[in-house]
C-alpha positions in Angstrom: 83.2 105.7 129.6 79.5 104.8 129.7 78.9 101.3 130.9 76.6 100.5 128.0 79.6 100.9 125.6 82.1 99.0 127.7 81.8 95.7 125.9 81.1 97.1 122.4 83.7 96.7 119.6 83.8 100.2 118.1 85.7 100.7 114.9 86.6 104.0 113.2 86.6 103.4 109.4 89.0 106.2 108.7 92.8 106.9 108.6 92.1 110.6 109.6 94.3 111.5 112.6 91.8 114.3 113.3 88.8 111.9 113.6 90.9 109.6 115.8 91.9 112.4 118.1 88.3 113.7 118.4 86.9 110.2 119.4 89.7 109.7 121.9 89.0 113.1 123.5 85.3 112.0 123.7 86.3 109.0 125.7 85.6 106.3 123.1 87.7 103.2 123.0 88.0 101.9 119.4 90.2 100.3 116.8 90.9 101.7 113.3 90.2 99.8 110.1 90.6 102.0 107.0 87.8 101.6 104.4 89.5 101.5 101.0 86.9 102.7 98.6 86.6 105.0 95.5 85.9 108.4 97.1 85.0 110.3 93.9 81.7 112.2 93.9 79.4 113.3 91.2 78.9 117.1 91.0 75.7 116.5 89.1 74.1 115.0 92.2 73.2 116.7 95.5 76.4 116.9 97.5 74.7 115.8 100.7 73.5 112.6 99.0 77.0 111.9 97.6 78.9 112.2 100.9 76.2 110.2 102.7 76.6 107.6 100.0 80.4 107.5 100.7 80.0 107.2 104.5 77.5 104.3 104.0 79.9 102.6 101.6 82.8 103.0 104.0 80.8 101.5 106.9 79.7 98.6 104.7 83.2 97.7 103.6 84.5 97.7 107.1 81.4 95.8 108.5 82.2 93.0 106.1 85.5 92.5 108.0 84.6 93.4 111.5 81.7 93.0 113.9 80.6 95.7 116.2 79.8 99.4 115.9 81.3 101.0 112.8 81.8 104.8 112.4 82.5 106.1 108.9 82.5 109.7 107.6 83.2 112.0 104.7 83.8 115.8 104.8 83.6 118.4 102.1 83.7 122.2 101.9 81.2 124.2 99.8 81.8 127.7 98.6 80.0 129.7 95.9 78.6 126.4 94.6 82.0 124.7 94.3 82.8 121.5 96.2 86.2 121.8 97.8 87.7 118.4 98.7 91.3 117.8 99.7 93.8 119.8 97.6 95.7 117.9 95.0 98.7 120.2 95.1 100.1 123.4 96.6 98.7 125.4 93.7 95.3 123.7 94.1 95.3 124.6 97.9 96.1 128.2 97.1 93.3 128.4 94.6 90.9 127.0 97.2 92.0 129.4 99.9 91.8 132.4 97.5 88.2 131.4 96.8 87.4 131.1 100.6 89.0 134.4 101.5 86.5 136.9 102.9 83.6 134.6 102.3 81.1 132.3 104.1 81.4 128.6 103.3 79.7 125.4 104.5 81.5 122.4 105.9 79.5 119.3 105.4 80.3 116.0 107.1 78.2 112.9 106.4 78.7 110.1 108.9 77.3 106.6 109.3 77.2 104.7 112.6 76.4 101.0 111.8 75.8 98.2 114.4 76.6 94.9 112.7 75.0 92.9 115.5 71.5 94.5 115.3 72.0 95.3 111.6 70.9 98.9 112.2 72.6 102.1 111.1 72.2 105.9 111.4 73.4 108.2 108.7 73.4 112.0 109.1 74.8 115.0 107.4 75.9 117.9 109.6 76.5 121.4 108.3 78.6 124.2 109.9 78.8 127.7 108.5 82.3 129.2 108.5 83.3 132.8 107.7 86.9 133.5 106.7 88.7 136.8 107.1 89.7 138.6 104.0 93.2 137.4 103.5 96.0 139.0 101.4 97.9 136.6 99.1 101.0 136.9 101.2 99.1 135.6 104.3 97.8 132.7 102.3 101.3 131.9 101.1 102.5 132.0 104.7 99.7 129.7 105.8 100.5 127.2 103.0 104.1 127.2 104.0 103.1 125.6 107.3 101.8 122.5 105.5 98.5 122.6 107.5 96.6 122.4 104.3 97.8 118.8 103.4 95.0 116.2 103.4 92.3 118.7 104.5 89.0 119.4 102.8 89.0 123.1 101.8 92.8 123.2 102.3 92.7 124.3 106.0 92.8 122.9 109.5 90.8 124.9 112.0 92.4 123.1 114.9 95.9 124.2 113.8 97.1 127.4 112.2 93.9 127.5 110.1 92.2 129.0 113.2 93.8 132.3 112.1 91.8 132.2 108.9 88.4 131.9 110.6 86.4 135.0 111.6 83.5 133.0 113.0 81.6 129.7 112.9 78.0 128.8 113.3 77.4 125.2 114.2 79.6 122.3 115.3 83.3 123.1 115.7 84.2 119.4 115.7 82.4 119.1 112.3 84.9 121.6 110.8 87.8 119.5 112.3 86.3 116.4 110.4 83.7 114.7 112.6 80.8 116.1 114.5 81.7 114.0 117.5 78.9 115.4 119.7 76.3 114.0 117.3 78.2 110.7 116.6 78.6 110.0 120.3 74.9 110.2 120.8 74.2 107.9 117.9 76.8 105.4 119.1 75.0 105.3 122.5 71.6 105.0 120.8 72.7 102.0 118.8 74.5 100.5 121.8 71.3 100.7 124.0 69.3 99.2 121.2 71.0 95.8 121.3 
């Protein structure tokens, strides 16, 4: 671990096991405090603005309870102008995957890194372009039977069996998992140096 971060209290404002795993693999030491906020978004507003708003709100809620460097994020999938969040049911997941089949879609993750000591924060939105194979309905049903779709934006997990759906990606792989950790890490260091 970089020495400049050794004495920093870093908090992940998310219950996502994927985000936790990514930060652990990056070598960060942190605690988890879940930000309990209303995560609904308005489809009338630019989606980048909406998910950035959510990441800022999550960081703000947690920074009221904890001092240090807060990391908060929100991820959505966009295909054919539709915003695909976490599926509400098996039927909803199947509908999402049928829409994604054979197409290119964007995975957008907005994240906020907030330093409560210096009262500075960085918010970014990272986009990764993902192309899916054309998938027969039977294959989608097989994938859904694995349960990998649960609690995943766009109803798939690229780091699990969802890798079999993906023809190619352009951009950050970790962004598709749920947090562009290579960007987040640099912003954590930038804020850590700034104190």
